[in-house]
N, C-alpha and C positions, 0 to 999 in steps of 0.2 A: 811223356816219352823222355827217356834219358838222352842227353845231347850226343852221346857216343853210340846210340842204339843202331842196330842194323835195320835200316828202313828201305823197303822195296817200293819204288814209285813205278807202278805198272801203267805204261802208256806215257812215259816221260817225254816223248817227242811231240805229243799232242798239245792242244790248247790248254787244257786243265793241268795235265801232267807236268808240262814245262813250267807252269806258274807255281805248282807245288814245289818243284825243285828249287825255284828262285826263293820261295818263302822259307823253305828249310834252311837254305844257305844264309839268308838274312837273319834268321833266328838263332844261328850258331850251331845247327846240327851237323853231325858228320856227313860226309858226302854219301848220298843214298846209293843203293843198288839199283842199277838200271839195265835194260836189255833192249836192243833194237829189234825190229821185226825180223831182220836177217839172222840175228842171234837166237831168238826165241819166238816160235810160232805159238801164240796163246791158244789157238784152236787145236793144237796137238797135245792131248792129255799126257802122253808119256813124256814128252819134252818138258811140259810144265812141272810134272812130278819130279823129274830129274833136276830141274833148275832149283826147285825148293829144297831138295835134298842136299844139293851142293852149297847153296848160299845161306840156308837157314835164317831167313829174315825174321825179325822180332815184331815188326810193324809193317803193314801193307796199306798203301793207298791204291785202290783199284780204279784208276782213271782211264783205262783203255776201253775203247768202244768203237764200233762202226757207227759213224754219225753222218748226218746230212739234213738238208731242208726238205720241203714238201716234194720238190721234183725228184730228188734222189730216193725218197721213201716210196714214191709211186712207181718208180722205174725198177727198183731193186728190192722188192719185198722179201724174197727168199734170202738174199744176202744179209739183209738187216736182222732178220729174226734168227737165222742160223748162227752167224758169226758171233752175235752178242750172247746168245744162249751158251754157245760152246766156250768162248773165252772166259766169261765170268764164272761159269760152273767149274771149269778147270782150276782157276785161280782160288776160288773160295774153298773148294774141296782140298786142294793141296795145302792151303794155309791152315785148315783145320787139322789135317793129318800130321803136319810137322810141329804143331803147337804154337803158331803165331800168337803173340800176346794180344794184339788188337788189329782188326782190319776195318778200313773205311771204304764202303762201296759208293761210287758216284751213280746215283739214279738220275731221275729227270722229272721235271714237273709235267712232262707230257704223259705221265702215267695217270693223271687225273681224268675223270670223265669229261667228255666234251662240254656238257652243259651243267657242270657242278656249280654250286653257289660260289660267289666271289666275295672276298678273297679265298683262295684255296687253302683249307685246313688239312692237316695231315690225315685226319680221320675220314676224309672224303675218298680216300683210295678204295677202289673196287666198289664204289657206290652207284655206278651207272656205266653206259656204253662209252667207249673211247672215241677220240677223234679219228675218223677213217683215214685221214691223210698221213698219220704216223703210227697207226695201231701196231704194225709189225715191230717197230722199235720199242714202243711202249710195253707191249706184251713181254718182250725179252727183259726190259728193265724191271717190270713188276716181278718177274720170276727171280731176278737177282736179289731184289729187296726181300722177297719171301724166303729165299734160300738163306740169307743172312739171319732172318728172324728164326728160321727153323733150327739152324746150328746154335744160335743163341739159346733158344728154348730147350732143345733136347740135350745139348752137350755143354752148355754154359760158356760157349766161346764168345768173346767180346767183339762181335761183328756188328757194326753199326752202318746205317745207310743215310745218306743225305740226298735231298732232292733240290738241286739248284735250278733256278729259273734260266731264261735264255742268256747265254754267255757270249761275250765278245772280248776282243783285246789283242795285244801282240801275240803272234803265233796262230791267229785265226786262219780259217780256210776261205780263200777268196775265189775258188774255182766256180765259174758260172753254173756248172752242172750240179755241184754238190754242196754249195755254201748255204748258210742260213741268211736270213733277211738282212741283218745289219751289215755283214761283210759284203754281201752281194750288192747292196746299195752303194757302199763306199766305192766298190770297183766301177759300178755303172756311172756314178756321178764323176769320178775321176777321169774315166775314159771320155765321157761327154764333154768335160771341161777341156781336156787336152786336144780333142778333135774339133771342138767348136760345134758339136752336133746338138740338135734339139728336136724333139723333146727327149727326156729320159723316161722310159717306161717302168712302171712299178706294178707288180702283180696284184690282182684283186682290187677291192673297192677303196682301200686305205682306211676303212672304218674299224677293223679289228684292233683291240688294245693288247699291247704286249709290255712285259716288264723286262728290263735288260740289266744284267749284272756284270761288271768288269771282272775279268778272270782273276786278277790279282786279289780282288775282294773275295772271290770264291775260294781261292787258295788259302787266304787268311782264315776264312770260316772253316775250311777243312781241318787245318791245324788246330783251331780252337775246339772243334767237335772231337777230334781225336784225343784231346787232353781233358775235355770237360763233359762229355756226354756218354752215357752208358746204356740207355734204354734200347730195347730191341726194336721199338717202333721207329720209323724213319722221321727225319726232321728237315724242314724246308730251309733253303738258303735263298735270300733275295734282298731286294731293296724295300719292298712294300709300296713301290710307286710304279705306275705304268703310263704309257703314251699310246696314241693311235699310230698306225703305220704311216698315215699321212703326216703326222707331227714328226715322226722319226725321219721321214724322207726330207722334210723341210729343214730339219736340224742338220742332217748330213750334207744337204745341198749348201747350206751356209758355211759349214766348217770346211768343205772341199773348195768352195769358191766357184761353184757352177752357177751360171747366170741364165740358163735356159729354162724351159718349161718342164713340168712334171705331168705325165698322163698316167691314169690308172686303167689297167687292162682288166675289166670286170669279167672277161671270159675265163680268167684264171681263178683258181680256188683261193678263198680267204683263210681256210683253216678254222681253228677254234675261234669263236667270237671274241672271247676275252680270256686272258690267263695272267692273273695276278695272285701271288702267293701270300699267305698269312705267315709272317715271320715273327710273330709275337713270342713263340716258344724259344727261338734262338736269341731274340733280343733280350728276353727275360734272363737268360743265362749270362748276358753281358757282351754279346757280339753285335756290331752294327756295321753296315756297309759305309764306306767313306768316299767313294769316287762318284762324282756327279756324271750324268749321262753326257753332257757336253764335253767335259774334260776327258772322259773315257774315249769318246769318239775322236777327239783331237789326237790323243796318244796313239790310238789305233791307226788313224790315217797317217800319222807321221811314220809309224812302223811300216805300214804298207808301202808308202812312197820310197822309204829307204831300201826296200827289197826289190 
């Protein structure tokens, strides 16, 4: 990408989008094109088409999405599948129509089958049934990945997809209704510490294994992929290391300074037993994550407390 290129960061106010904006600034790129939800409804096809006609971006980072944890996915399945299908289809088609030089679509590792072999290789996509607790979101993300592949194959558009693992960091969503596990636990332990309450309840058995990637590492990888990856097939982004939810809870407890007990509510769903991605393809190209989980949690907790 040229440093003075017109770059549209779609979803700039979200966790990943805001990190991409920071990464672009740090790398010396011109200020990107952005639009708030009030300025641009991505589910409105006519509005998206008009926006692309007016701004003519050369590069697009499609980081906008309706996201949430197990609870939100179970409660709002129609919202998750409709909104994600609509917004990503509108943006990808508009990018193709105006001749965007390159587009990067943010997929997710939840697209992989529930019981796929570990670690998750890119070729495992569509090889088995999805995890029921997030299938609505996963189906929409699979459609976006395949839409990019189709435009790449039929029309030669340089549309690539990345599949980041579980993300966290400054700008995360800490709402108890819609947050993912790491942010939800930071809030729970902080509230428990402040109120002196015990125990803190964690959903599920604590046995599932998850991989966590700091969002600034994800943004770094997205810029790297935009400049160094051209294949139509998606590519994983992650650390290649995982922990159990119980280990994660213990680490957050330590960072937050909570001194009470942890109890696991086994009446709540665990989700996928394990989700560790194979990042050998991206590592071979020269990119590696640099933020340790402990340091990333510390930074995230500091950001949360400051807000």
